[in-house]
N, C-alpha and C positions, 0 to 999 in steps of 0.2 A: 549625492549630487556634488559636482565640482563647486568650489567656493572661490568667488572672485577675489576675496581678500588673501587667498593662498596662491594666486596666479604666479607662476614662475617668471622671474625677470628675463629668462632666456627666450620666452615667447616673443615673436614679432607682434607689433600692434595690430589690432583688428578684432573680429568677432570671436573666433575660435581661440581657445587657450587650454593649457594643461596646468593643473595645480600641483602642489608639492606632495600630494598623497600618492603620486605615481610610483608603482613598484618596478618599473622598467621591464615589464613582461614582453614587450616588443609588439603587442597586438596591433596598436594603432599604426605603427611604422610599416608593417607589411600590408595592412588593410588599406591604408591611405598614404603611400610613400611620398606623394607630391606635397603633402601637408605637414607630416610629422617626421622628426628625426631625433636622434639621441644626442643629448648634450649634458655633460656632467652627471652621468649615471642615471638620467631620467629622460623621458620624452619631452619634447617641446614643439610648438608650432613654428616652422620656419617659412611657411608660405601660406597665406590665407587663400581659401578657395576663390577661383576666378570665374568658374562656370558651374553649371548645374551638375555635371558629372563629378567634379571635384567636391562640390558641396555634399552630394549624395554619399560619396566615399567617406567624407569627414563625419557626417552624422551617423553612418553605419558604424564607424569606429567608436564614436561617442557612446552609442548604445551597447557596443560590445566590450567596452573597457571594464575589466573586472572590479575595479575600485572606484568607478564613477569619477575618475580624475580629469576627464575632458569636459569642458563646458563651453557655452557660447554666451556672450554678453546679452544678445537679444534672444528672446524666447522663440524657438522655431514653431511656426504655426502649422506646419505640415508633418509633425512628428508621427502621427498615426499612419500617414502615408509611407513614411520611412520605415516604420515597424513592419508594414506589409511587404517590404522588399526582402524580408528574411523568411526562410533560409535563402542565402545568396547562391545562385547557380555557380558551380565550378566547371563541370563538363558533363554532358549527357544527363544522366539521372542522379548525379552526385551534387550535393549542396553543402555549403558551409553554414552552420547554425548561428554563428555569432553568439552574443550574450555570454561571453566568457565568464568563468567563475573564479573568484578570488582564492577559494580554497583549493583550486587546481592550478594556482599561480598563472592564471590566464590561458590555460590550454585551450586549443581549438577543438570543437566537436563537429562531426559531419553527419549528414543524413543520406542514406541510399534509398531511393524510391524504387520499389520492386512490386510486381504483381503478386508475388508470393508473400509479401509482407515487408514493410519498411524496416531498415536497420538504423538505429542511432548509435554512432561510434563515439564513445566516451561521452561525458556528461557536460552539457552547458548549464547555465543558471536555469532554474525553474521559473522563468519569466512568463507571466500570463500572455503577453502578445506573441511570444514564440510558441507557447503551448497551443494557442488558438490556431496558429499557422500549421503546426504539426498535425493537429486534428483534421484540418481542411485538406491536407496532403495525404491522408490515409492512415493516420494513427501510427503506432510503433509496435512491431512484432517482437523484435529482439533489441536489447541494449547491450552492445558489445563493448567491453571495457578492456583496453589494451594492457593496463597495469594498475597498480594500487594507487598511484598518485593522482590520477585524473578522473576520479569517480564522482566528485562534487555532489550534485543533487540526485544521484541515481535512485535513491529510495523514493523520492517524490515522483519521479517519472514512472517508476514501477507501480506505485500506488495509483497513479492517475490513468495510465495506459494499460496496466496489466501485462506489461511486456516481460518476457523472460530475460534475465541478465546473464551474461557470459563473462567469466573471469577465471584465469588459471588459479588452481588451488594454492600454489606457492605464493601468490600475492593476496590471498584472503586475509583480511584483518577483522577486528571486532566490528568495524563499520560495514563490512561486506559479508559477514558470516551467513547471511540468508540468501545470498545469490543463488539463483535456481540452477544454473548449469556451471559446474565447477570442473574445469579441464584438468587433466593430469598428464604426466609424462612429457616427452620431448618430440613426439611424432606429430606431424601436421594432422589437423582434424578437418575433414570435409563436412561442414554442417549443412551444405546444400550444393548442388552442382556448380553454382557460381560463387560460392563462398568458401575460402580455404583459410583456416587459422594456423599460423606458423609460430611455434614457440621460439623465442629469441632471448634466452636469459642473458643478462649482462647489466643493463641499466637497473633492473630489479631481477630477482630470481625467477619470478613468474611472468615476465613480460612476454607478450605475444604480439604479432601483427596480423592484419587481415588483408588478404588478397582477394579482390572482387573482380570477377570476369577476366582474370589473368591480365588485368590492365591497371587497376587502381590499388595502390598499396597504402593502407592506413597504418602509419608507422609509429604512432605514439611518440615516445621519447627515445626510440631506437635509432632513427635515421632522419636526417633533415638536410637542407642545403644551406651552406654557409656563404654569405656575401663576401666576407673577408678572404676566405680560402678559395672561393670560387669553385667549389666542388662539394659533393655529398660528404657528410661527416657524421660522427657520433659524438655525443656529449661527454668528453673526457672529465670535465669538472663535476659532472652530475652522475657519475657512475656509482650507484649505491651498493651494488652487489659484487661484480667482478669484471675488471677490464679485460682480462684474458678470455673469459667466457664471452664477453661482448664481441671480441675479435672472431672467435669461433662461430658465433651466431651470425655475424655479418658475412663470413665466408660461405655459410650455408645459404643465407638469403640470396647471395649473388648467383646461385644456381637457378633461381626463378626468373621468369620474364615478367616485366611490368613497364608501364609508360608514365605513371604518375606516382610521386611520393607526396603523401598528404600527412604531415606530422601534427602532433599535438602542440609541440613547441618547435620553433625554428621555421624556416621558409620552405614553401612548396617547391617542387621541381617537376617539370614535364619535358619529356624527350621521346624520340623514337626508341625502339627496343635496343638497337645496336649502340646508340649513344648512351643509353641507360646502363648497358653492360660495361661500357668503358668507364662510366662514372663510378660504378660499383668497384671496379678494379682500382681506380684512383683512390677511392675511399679506403679500401683495404690496404693499399700501399702506405697511405698516410697513417692509418691506425697501427700497422705493424712497425712503422718507423718510430712511433712513440715508445714502443717497448712496454714493459710491465711496470714502469715507474709510478704509474698512477693507480696501481691496484689498491682498491679499497678507499681511495680518496673521494671526497665529495665536498659539498658546501656551496651555497649560492654565491656566485661571484657578481657579475654585472648583468644578469638576465640571460635569456636564451637567444638573444639576437645576434649571435656571432656571424 
């Protein structure tokens, strides 16, 4: 839990605050942008909630914070009601799970609700309130893992729901050695008529993305939207495998149609297909302009909130 004695001085006065344990993962800033912003390499409250919608967003961010760095001076009496708002609707039958995990550096996880069986995309925290909600929404058939970094509590979800986990073999580690479905090769894998897994090596050697209904792209750490650049981009500072391979993978991904980019880290993006194609071209031009000077470079800088 956040500690009042660690409250950052950069917070404005009022009920909500961020303490000094913040890891700058950007979660609260994109979940509740009217309340939180970045200051001195960490998040802080710059605007206290003024209505119920803002308060709801602030409390959802509080519950989703991977390090429990967000607190309130007063104790919310309706916290169970707020817990019941998860998973949070994104569009159609796609939901944001919240409850981000610290060992995934605060990566977002998503739920796809399907008659054929629900899909959990990457791993949130194994939080009892979330687990209860997932049970009520029809359990989990598959747990799709985009890459090795955002697996968090995958084993607990597997044990509880009996779901089959999916991860590319090139990203298998000791922690994921028992994953049930281990993909190989570089060709797309159609695991169901509405589910296409596309290998996109670069960020990691075995990174893949999931295209659902030719509309929703779950992009892991391969692709996200940048507020500063104002276009789609790839994480050049966090390219653990190969920047040149990442450029090739992005060029291939640009041949597919989709309307949503739902990343693990970074900001979401939604546009019509023609605009999305243009955005992908802009992204590629930007990536190619960087050249190969970042090949093999990595290291956490100031979070994923570019």
